[in-house]
C-alpha positions as CSV (number, residue, x, y, z in Angstrom):
1,M,53.7,-25.5,-11.7
2,L,52.1,-22.7,-9.7
3,V,48.5,-23.5,-8.6
4,D,45.9,-21.0,-7.5
5,I,43.2,-22.5,-5.3
6,N,39.8,-20.8,-5.8
7,K,37.4,-23.6,-4.7
8,V,37.3,-26.2,-1.9
9,K,35.1,-29.1,-1.2
10,I,33.4,-29.1,2.2
11,F,32.5,-32.4,3.8
12,V,30.5,-32.7,7.0
13,T,28.9,-35.8,8.6
14,V,25.3,-35.2,9.8
15,P,22.7,-37.3,11.6
16,L,20.1,-38.5,9.1
17,K,17.3,-36.3,10.6
18,N,19.4,-33.1,10.2
19,V,20.7,-33.5,6.7
20,E,18.1,-31.3,5.0
21,A,18.6,-28.4,7.4
22,V,22.4,-28.6,7.1
23,R,22.2,-28.9,3.3
24,N,19.9,-25.9,3.1
25,G,22.1,-23.8,5.4
26,M,25.3,-24.7,3.5
27,C,23.8,-23.8,0.2
28,E,22.0,-20.7,1.3
29,A,25.4,-19.5,2.7
30,G,27.0,-20.0,-0.8
31,A,28.1,-23.6,-1.1
32,G,27.0,-26.0,-3.8
33,V,27.2,-23.7,-6.9
34,I,28.5,-25.4,-10.1
35,G,28.2,-23.3,-13.2
36,N,24.5,-22.4,-13.7
37,Y,23.4,-24.8,-10.9
38,S,22.9,-24.2,-7.2
39,F,22.2,-26.5,-4.2
40,C,24.6,-29.1,-5.8
41,T,25.4,-31.6,-3.1
42,T,26.2,-35.3,-2.6
43,A,25.3,-37.3,0.4
44,T,26.7,-40.8,1.3
45,K,25.2,-42.9,4.1
46,S,27.7,-43.8,6.8
47,I,28.0,-45.0,10.4
48,G,29.8,-42.5,12.7
49,T,31.4,-43.5,15.9
50,F,32.5,-41.5,19.0
51,I,32.9,-41.6,22.7
52,P,31.9,-38.4,24.5
53,N,34.3,-37.7,27.4
54,E,33.3,-36.3,30.8
55,N,33.4,-32.7,29.5
56,A,31.2,-33.3,26.5
57,K,27.6,-32.3,26.1
58,P,26.5,-34.9,23.6
59,H,23.5,-34.3,21.4
60,I,23.3,-38.1,20.9
61,G,24.8,-40.7,23.2
62,T,26.1,-41.2,26.7
63,K,29.4,-40.0,28.2
64,N,32.2,-42.5,28.2
65,K,30.2,-45.0,26.0
66,L,31.0,-45.9,22.4
67,E,28.2,-44.7,20.1
68,F,27.2,-45.7,16.6
69,V,25.1,-43.2,14.6
70,E,23.6,-43.4,11.2
71,E,24.8,-40.3,9.4
72,E,25.2,-38.9,5.9
73,K,28.5,-37.5,4.7
74,L,27.3,-34.3,3.0
75,E,29.6,-32.6,0.5
76,A,29.5,-29.5,-1.6
77,V,31.9,-27.3,-3.6
78,C,32.5,-23.8,-2.3
79,D,34.3,-20.7,-3.5
80,L,37.2,-19.8,-1.2
81,S,35.6,-16.4,-0.5
82,K,32.5,-18.1,1.0
83,V,34.1,-20.8,3.1
84,K,34.0,-18.9,6.4
85,R,30.3,-18.0,6.0
86,V,29.5,-21.7,5.1
87,I,31.4,-23.1,8.0
88,T,29.8,-20.6,10.4
89,K,26.3,-21.6,9.1
90,I,27.1,-25.4,9.5
91,R,28.2,-24.8,13.1
92,E,25.0,-22.8,13.8
93,I,22.7,-25.4,12.4
94,H,24.5,-28.7,13.1
95,P,23.2,-30.5,16.2
96,Y,26.6,-31.8,17.3
97,E,28.8,-30.0,19.8
98,E,31.8,-30.6,17.5
99,P,30.8,-31.5,13.9
100,A,33.4,-33.2,11.8
101,I,34.1,-30.8,9.0
102,D,36.7,-31.4,6.3
103,I,37.8,-28.7,3.8
104,I,39.7,-30.0,0.8
105,P,41.3,-27.6,-1.8
106,L,40.3,-28.3,-5.4
107,L,42.4,-27.9,-8.5
108,D,40.8,-26.2,-11.4
109,E,40.7,-28.7,-14.4
110,K,42.0,-25.9,-16.6
111,I,45.5,-26.3,-15.2
112,F,45.7,-29.7,-16.9
113,N,45.3,-28.3,-20.4
């Protein structure tokens, strides 16, 4: 079966106080469109952990110390043609030096007919 990928799901973890700004940026850049609806996202509360090394410039936390941060895992679908623009916008708005961004290819349900 030959599969053509046209959409992805973009996941990014965001500190709670920055979720609205990142969501707005992602959606204004073209993510979160499902049919006749825009700004379609889902957010799941989570606890992120990390240890900034000596070369890091942490937005939250202290170098060489394990940090625990309340975050939301924000997710939205995105047309393949808009992924670069959305990722660029996330990096522009996100407060972390290195945001955790996952891009997962999505299968169109029509291939299962």
